[in-house]
C-alpha positions as CSV (number, residue, x, y, z in Angstrom):
1,M,0.4,-50.4,-83.7
2,S,0.4,-54.1,-84.4
3,K,0.6,-56.5,-87.3
4,Q,-1.3,-59.7,-87.9
5,I,1.0,-62.6,-88.9
6,T,0.6,-66.3,-89.5
7,V,2.8,-68.6,-87.5
8,R,3.0,-72.4,-87.7
9,L,3.7,-74.1,-84.4
10,P,3.8,-77.7,-83.3
11,D,0.6,-79.0,-81.8
12,E,2.0,-79.4,-78.3
13,L,2.9,-75.7,-78.2
14,V,-0.6,-74.7,-79.3
15,E,-2.1,-77.0,-76.7
16,F,0.2,-75.4,-74.1
17,M,-1.0,-71.9,-75.2
18,D,-4.6,-73.0,-75.1
19,Q,-4.1,-74.3,-71.6
20,L,-2.7,-71.0,-70.5
21,V,-5.7,-69.2,-71.9
22,D,-8.1,-71.8,-70.4
23,D,-6.4,-71.4,-67.0
24,H,-6.8,-67.6,-67.3
25,K,-3.0,-67.2,-67.2
26,A,-3.1,-65.4,-70.5
27,P,-5.9,-63.5,-72.3
28,S,-5.2,-65.0,-75.7
29,R,-2.9,-67.0,-77.9
30,A,-1.5,-63.7,-79.3
31,S,-0.6,-62.5,-75.8
32,V,1.3,-65.7,-75.2
33,V,3.3,-65.3,-78.4
34,A,3.9,-61.6,-77.6
35,R,5.1,-62.3,-74.1
36,A,7.4,-65.0,-75.4
37,M,8.9,-62.6,-78.0
38,E,9.4,-59.9,-75.3
39,R,11.2,-62.4,-73.1
40,E,13.4,-63.4,-76.0
41,R,14.2,-59.8,-76.8
42,R,15.2,-59.2,-73.1
43,R,17.3,-62.4,-73.2
44,Q,19.2,-61.1,-76.2
45,L,19.7,-57.7,-74.6
46,A,21.1,-59.4,-71.5
47,E,23.4,-61.5,-73.7
48,R,24.6,-58.3,-75.3
49,D,25.2,-56.7,-71.9
50,L,27.2,-59.8,-70.8
51,A,29.3,-59.4,-73.9
52,I,30.0,-55.8,-73.0
53,L,31.0,-56.8,-69.4
54,T,33.2,-59.6,-70.7
55,E,34.9,-57.3,-73.2
56,H,35.5,-54.4,-70.8
57,G,35.9,-56.4,-67.6
58,E,34.0,-56.4,-64.3
59,Y,33.4,-53.1,-62.5
60,D,33.2,-52.5,-58.8
61,D,30.4,-50.0,-59.4
62,L,27.9,-49.1,-62.1
63,D,29.9,-46.0,-63.2
64,G,32.3,-48.1,-65.2
65,L,29.4,-50.0,-66.8
66,A,27.7,-46.7,-67.7
67,A,30.9,-45.4,-69.3
68,A,31.4,-48.6,-71.3
69,A,27.8,-48.8,-72.4
70,S,27.7,-45.1,-73.4
71,G,30.2,-45.9,-76.2
72,T,28.3,-48.9,-77.5
73,V,26.2,-48.4,-80.6
74,L,22.7,-49.9,-80.1
75,S,21.7,-50.2,-83.7
76,D,19.5,-53.2,-82.9
77,L,17.1,-50.9,-81.0
78,D,16.4,-48.6,-83.9
């Protein structure tokens, strides 16, 4: 499912998006925006993971990370 939204962007960003489409690096403006939003979501998740590691300390293996992460509520993913 998708929703249509209206976004106001600076001219230079629209020109950049149009260039990506013209260069066949993206199929549409909407795909450029969606890709940017997905990248931002991944960045925020990585930031959250870093906060977990910072709070619980570094682990020599991933078992410790899994234990720490299993007790973390991920309400932002609902």
